[in-house]
C-alpha positions as CSV (number, residue, x, y, z in Angstrom):
1,X,86.4,202.7,101.1
2,X,86.9,203.3,97.3
3,X,84.7,201.8,94.6
4,X,85.8,198.5,93.0
5,X,85.5,197.7,89.3
6,X,85.5,194.0,88.4
7,X,84.7,192.1,85.2
8,X,82.4,189.0,85.4
9,X,82.3,186.5,82.6
10,X,80.9,183.1,82.2
11,X,77.9,183.2,80.0
12,X,76.1,185.6,77.6
13,X,76.8,189.2,78.4
14,X,73.1,190.0,78.1
15,X,72.5,187.7,81.1
16,X,75.5,188.8,83.0
17,X,74.5,192.5,82.6
18,X,71.0,191.8,83.8
19,X,72.3,189.8,86.8
20,X,74.4,192.7,88.1
21,X,71.8,195.4,87.2
22,X,69.4,193.5,89.5
23,X,71.5,194.7,92.5
24,X,70.2,198.1,93.5
25,X,73.5,199.2,95.1
26,X,75.7,198.4,92.1
27,X,77.0,201.7,90.8
28,X,77.4,200.8,87.1
29,X,77.2,197.8,84.8
30,X,78.7,197.8,81.3
31,X,78.0,195.0,79.0
32,X,80.7,194.0,76.5
33,X,83.8,192.0,75.9
34,X,86.9,191.6,78.1
35,X,90.4,190.5,77.3
36,X,92.9,189.2,79.8
37,X,96.6,188.3,79.7
38,X,97.8,185.4,77.6
39,X,96.7,182.7,77.2
40,X,93.3,184.3,78.0
41,X,93.8,187.3,75.6
42,X,90.9,186.6,73.2
43,X,87.8,188.7,73.7
44,X,85.2,187.0,75.8
45,X,81.7,188.1,76.7
46,X,81.4,189.8,80.1
47,X,80.1,192.7,82.1
48,X,82.2,195.3,83.9
49,X,80.7,196.1,87.3
50,X,81.5,199.0,89.6
51,X,80.3,198.8,93.2
52,X,80.9,200.0,96.7
53,X,82.1,197.1,98.9
54,X,81.0,199.0,102.0
55,X,77.4,198.8,100.7
56,X,77.4,195.6,98.8
57,X,80.0,193.0,99.8
58,X,82.3,191.5,97.2
59,X,81.3,188.0,98.5
60,X,77.6,188.7,97.5
61,X,78.6,189.6,93.9
62,X,80.9,186.6,93.6
63,X,78.2,184.2,94.8
64,X,75.6,185.7,92.5
65,X,78.0,185.3,89.6
66,X,78.6,181.7,90.4
67,X,74.9,180.9,90.8
68,X,73.9,182.4,87.5
69,X,76.2,180.8,85.0
70,X,77.7,177.3,84.4
71,X,80.5,177.9,86.8
72,X,81.4,174.2,87.0
73,X,81.3,173.3,83.3
74,X,84.5,173.4,81.2
75,X,82.5,173.3,78.0
76,X,83.8,173.9,74.5
77,X,82.5,177.5,74.3
78,X,84.7,178.7,77.2
79,X,86.8,180.9,74.8
80,X,83.7,183.0,74.1
81,X,82.2,182.6,77.6
82,X,85.3,182.4,79.8
83,X,84.3,181.7,83.5
84,X,86.2,184.4,85.3
85,X,86.3,187.3,87.7
86,X,88.5,190.0,86.1
87,X,90.4,192.3,88.4
88,X,91.1,195.9,87.3
89,X,93.4,196.7,90.2
90,X,95.9,193.9,91.1
91,X,95.5,195.0,94.8
92,X,92.0,193.5,94.7
93,X,93.2,190.1,93.6
94,X,93.6,188.5,97.1
95,X,90.1,189.6,98.2
96,X,88.5,188.3,95.0
97,X,90.5,185.0,95.2
98,X,89.5,184.6,98.9
99,X,85.8,185.2,98.1
100,X,85.9,182.7,95.2
101,X,87.7,180.1,97.3
102,X,85.1,180.5,100.1
103,X,82.4,179.5,97.6
104,X,84.3,176.4,96.2
105,X,83.0,173.9,98.8
106,X,79.4,174.6,97.8
107,X,80.0,173.4,94.2
108,X,80.2,169.8,92.9
109,X,81.6,169.3,90.3
110,X,84.4,171.9,91.1
111,X,84.3,175.4,89.9
112,X,86.2,176.3,86.7
113,X,86.0,180.0,87.5
114,X,89.3,181.8,87.7
115,X,90.6,185.2,88.8
116,X,92.3,187.0,85.9
117,X,93.6,190.5,85.2
118,X,91.3,192.8,83.2
119,X,93.6,194.0,80.4
120,X,91.0,195.6,78.1
121,X,87.3,196.1,77.8
122,X,85.1,197.2,74.9
123,X,81.4,197.7,75.1
124,X,78.8,195.8,73.1
125,X,77.0,197.6,70.3
126,X,74.6,200.2,71.7
127,X,71.5,198.3,70.4
128,X,72.4,195.5,72.8
129,X,73.0,197.6,75.9
130,X,70.5,197.2,78.7
131,X,69.1,194.2,76.9
132,X,66.8,192.9,79.6
133,X,65.9,196.3,81.0
134,X,64.7,197.6,77.6
135,X,62.5,194.6,76.7
136,X,62.1,191.8,79.3
137,X,59.4,190.1,77.2
138,X,61.9,189.1,74.4
139,X,61.9,185.3,74.1
140,X,65.6,185.2,75.1
141,X,64.9,187.2,78.2
142,X,62.0,185.1,79.3
143,X,63.9,181.9,78.6
144,X,67.3,182.6,80.0
145,X,67.5,185.8,82.0
146,X,64.2,185.8,84.0
147,X,65.0,182.4,85.7
148,X,68.4,183.8,86.7
149,X,66.8,186.9,88.2
150,X,64.3,184.7,90.0
151,X,67.1,182.8,91.5
152,X,68.8,186.0,92.7
153,X,65.6,187.3,94.3
154,X,65.2,184.0,96.1
155,X,68.7,184.0,97.4
156,X,69.4,187.7,97.8
157,X,66.0,189.3,98.2
158,X,67.2,192.1,100.4
159,X,70.0,193.2,98.0
160,X,68.1,192.9,94.7
Protein backbone atom coordinates (compact mmCIF):
# COMPACT_ATOMS: atom_id res chain seq x y z
CA UNK A 1 0.00 0.00 0.00
CA UNK A 2 1.53 3.38 -0.98
CA UNK A 3 2.04 6.28 1.40
CA UNK A 4 -0.71 8.91 1.53
CA UNK A 5 -0.16 12.65 1.87
CA UNK A 6 -3.00 14.76 3.27
CA UNK A 7 -3.27 18.29 4.56
CA UNK A 8 -5.00 19.01 7.86
CA UNK A 9 -6.23 22.48 8.73
CA UNK A 10 -8.46 23.88 11.40
CA UNK A 11 -6.38 25.71 13.93
CA UNK A 12 -2.93 27.08 14.40
CA UNK A 13 -0.35 25.24 12.31
CA UNK A 14 1.95 25.01 15.36
CA UNK A 15 -0.75 22.95 17.09
CA UNK A 16 -1.61 20.89 14.01
CA UNK A 17 2.06 20.08 13.43
CA UNK A 18 2.51 18.89 17.03
CA UNK A 19 -0.66 16.77 16.92
CA UNK A 20 0.55 14.75 13.95
CA UNK A 21 4.18 14.62 15.10
CA UNK A 22 2.85 12.87 18.21
CA UNK A 23 2.03 9.77 16.13
CA UNK A 24 5.18 7.63 16.00
CA UNK A 25 4.24 6.01 12.71
CA UNK A 26 3.63 9.23 10.75
CA UNK A 27 6.36 9.51 8.12
CA UNK A 28 6.56 13.32 7.80
CA UNK A 29 4.78 16.42 9.07
CA UNK A 30 5.31 19.76 7.34
CA UNK A 31 3.92 22.89 8.95
CA UNK A 32 2.78 25.71 6.70
CA UNK A 33 -0.01 27.08 4.59
CA UNK A 34 -2.38 25.30 2.20
CA UNK A 35 -4.45 26.62 -0.65
CA UNK A 36 -7.39 24.79 -2.20
CA UNK A 37 -9.66 25.42 -5.17
CA UNK A 38 -11.96 28.47 -5.29
CA UNK A 39 -13.67 29.64 -3.20
CA UNK A 40 -11.12 28.17 -0.73
CA UNK A 41 -8.06 29.44 -2.57
CA UNK A 42 -6.71 31.79 0.10
CA UNK A 43 -3.76 30.49 2.12
CA UNK A 44 -4.83 28.82 5.36
CA UNK A 45 -2.69 27.49 8.21
CA UNK A 46 -2.28 23.72 8.07
CA UNK A 47 0.08 20.78 8.21
CA UNK A 48 0.89 18.38 5.39
CA UNK A 49 1.16 14.82 6.70
CA UNK A 50 2.54 11.72 4.99
CA UNK A 51 1.72 8.33 6.48
CA UNK A 52 1.40 4.65 5.69
CA UNK A 53 -2.27 3.65 6.01
CA UNK A 54 -1.24 0.00 6.49
CA UNK A 55 0.55 1.03 9.71
CA UNK A 56 -1.60 3.95 10.88
CA UNK A 57 -5.21 3.93 9.70
CA UNK A 58 -6.60 7.02 7.99
CA UNK A 59 -9.54 6.90 10.41
CA UNK A 60 -7.22 7.42 13.38
CA UNK A 61 -5.70 10.55 11.87
CA UNK A 62 -9.11 11.97 10.95
CA UNK A 63 -10.41 11.38 14.47
CA UNK A 64 -7.29 12.94 16.01
CA UNK A 65 -7.70 15.97 13.78
CA UNK A 66 -11.34 16.44 14.70
CA UNK A 67 -10.64 16.08 18.44
CA UNK A 68 -7.84 18.67 18.48
CA UNK A 69 -9.41 21.71 16.85
CA UNK A 70 -12.78 23.47 16.89
CA UNK A 71 -14.24 21.20 14.22
CA UNK A 72 -17.83 22.24 14.97
CA UNK A 73 -17.32 26.01 15.09
CA UNK A 74 -17.88 28.13 12.00
CA UNK A 75 -16.11 31.10 13.61
CA UNK A 76 -15.02 34.27 11.85
CA UNK A 77 -11.36 33.14 11.55
CA UNK A 78 -12.20 30.17 9.28
CA UNK A 79 -10.41 31.85 6.35
CA UNK A 80 -7.10 31.72 8.20
CA UNK A 81 -7.98 28.47 10.01
CA UNK A 82 -10.09 26.54 7.50
CA UNK A 83 -11.41 23.27 9.00
CA UNK A 84 -10.52 20.77 6.31
CA UNK A 85 -8.78 17.62 5.26
CA UNK A 86 -6.92 18.40 2.02
CA UNK A 87 -6.47 15.60 -0.48
CA UNK A 88 -3.32 15.51 -2.64
CA UNK A 89 -4.51 12.62 -4.77
CA UNK A 90 -8.16 12.79 -5.90
CA UNK A 91 -8.30 8.98 -5.68
CA UNK A 92 -8.06 9.35 -1.87
CA UNK A 93 -11.17 11.54 -1.67
CA UNK A 94 -13.76 8.74 -1.18
CA UNK A 95 -11.82 7.13 1.69
CA UNK A 96 -11.20 10.50 3.38
CA UNK A 97 -14.87 11.49 3.00
CA UNK A 98 -16.02 8.11 4.38
CA UNK A 99 -13.68 8.45 7.39
CA UNK A 100 -14.95 11.97 8.05
CA UNK A 101 -18.59 10.93 7.63
CA UNK A 102 -18.09 8.04 10.07
CA UNK A 103 -17.08 10.58 12.75
CA UNK A 104 -20.01 12.97 12.20
CA UNK A 105 -22.46 11.25 14.61
CA UNK A 106 -20.03 11.79 17.51
CA UNK A 107 -20.21 15.58 17.18
CA UNK A 108 -22.91 17.98 18.28
CA UNK A 109 -23.10 20.64 17.00
CA UNK A 110 -22.33 19.23 13.54
CA UNK A 111 -18.85 19.24 12.04
CA UNK A 112 -17.89 22.08 9.72
CA UNK A 113 -14.83 20.16 8.49
CA UNK A 114 -14.73 19.56 4.73
CA UNK A 115 -12.71 17.48 2.29
CA UNK A 116 -10.95 19.77 -0.21
CA UNK A 117 -8.32 19.38 -2.92
CA UNK A 118 -4.79 20.33 -1.91
CA UNK A 119 -3.78 22.72 -4.68
CA UNK A 120 -0.64 24.27 -3.18
CA UNK A 121 1.47 24.12 -0.03
CA UNK A 122 4.16 26.45 1.26
CA UNK A 123 6.12 25.81 4.46
CA UNK A 124 6.19 28.18 7.39
CA UNK A 125 9.30 30.18 8.07
CA UNK A 126 12.11 27.90 9.30
CA UNK A 127 12.14 29.51 12.77
CA UNK A 128 8.60 28.17 13.37
CA UNK A 129 9.20 24.62 12.17
CA UNK A 130 8.99 21.93 14.86
CA UNK A 131 7.59 24.59 17.15
CA UNK A 132 6.53 22.33 20.03
CA UNK A 133 9.38 19.86 19.58
CA UNK A 134 12.03 22.58 19.90
CA UNK A 135 10.66 24.20 23.07
CA UNK A 136 7.61 22.63 24.73
CA UNK A 137 7.97 25.05 27.66
CA UNK A 138 6.94 28.12 25.66
CA UNK A 139 3.77 29.63 27.17
CA UNK A 140 1.85 29.02 23.90
CA UNK A 141 2.91 25.37 23.91
CA UNK A 142 1.95 24.81 27.54
CA UNK A 143 -1.39 26.59 27.13
CA UNK A 144 -2.60 25.30 23.75
CA UNK A 145 -0.54 22.37 22.48
CA UNK A 146 0.12 20.34 25.64
CA UNK A 147 -3.63 19.86 26.39
CA UNK A 148 -4.19 18.60 22.84
CA UNK A 149 -1.35 16.12 23.16
CA UNK A 150 -2.72 14.94 26.52
CA UNK A 151 -6.07 14.33 24.83
CA UNK A 152 -4.33 12.31 22.12
CA UNK A 153 -2.44 10.18 24.66
CA UNK A 154 -5.69 9.51 26.52
CA UNK A 155 -7.53 8.47 23.35
CA UNK A 156 -4.75 6.90 21.23
CA UNK A 157 -2.13 5.87 23.78
CA UNK A 158 -0.90 2.94 21.70
CA UNK A 159 -0.32 5.02 18.54
CA UNK A 160 1.22 8.12 20.12
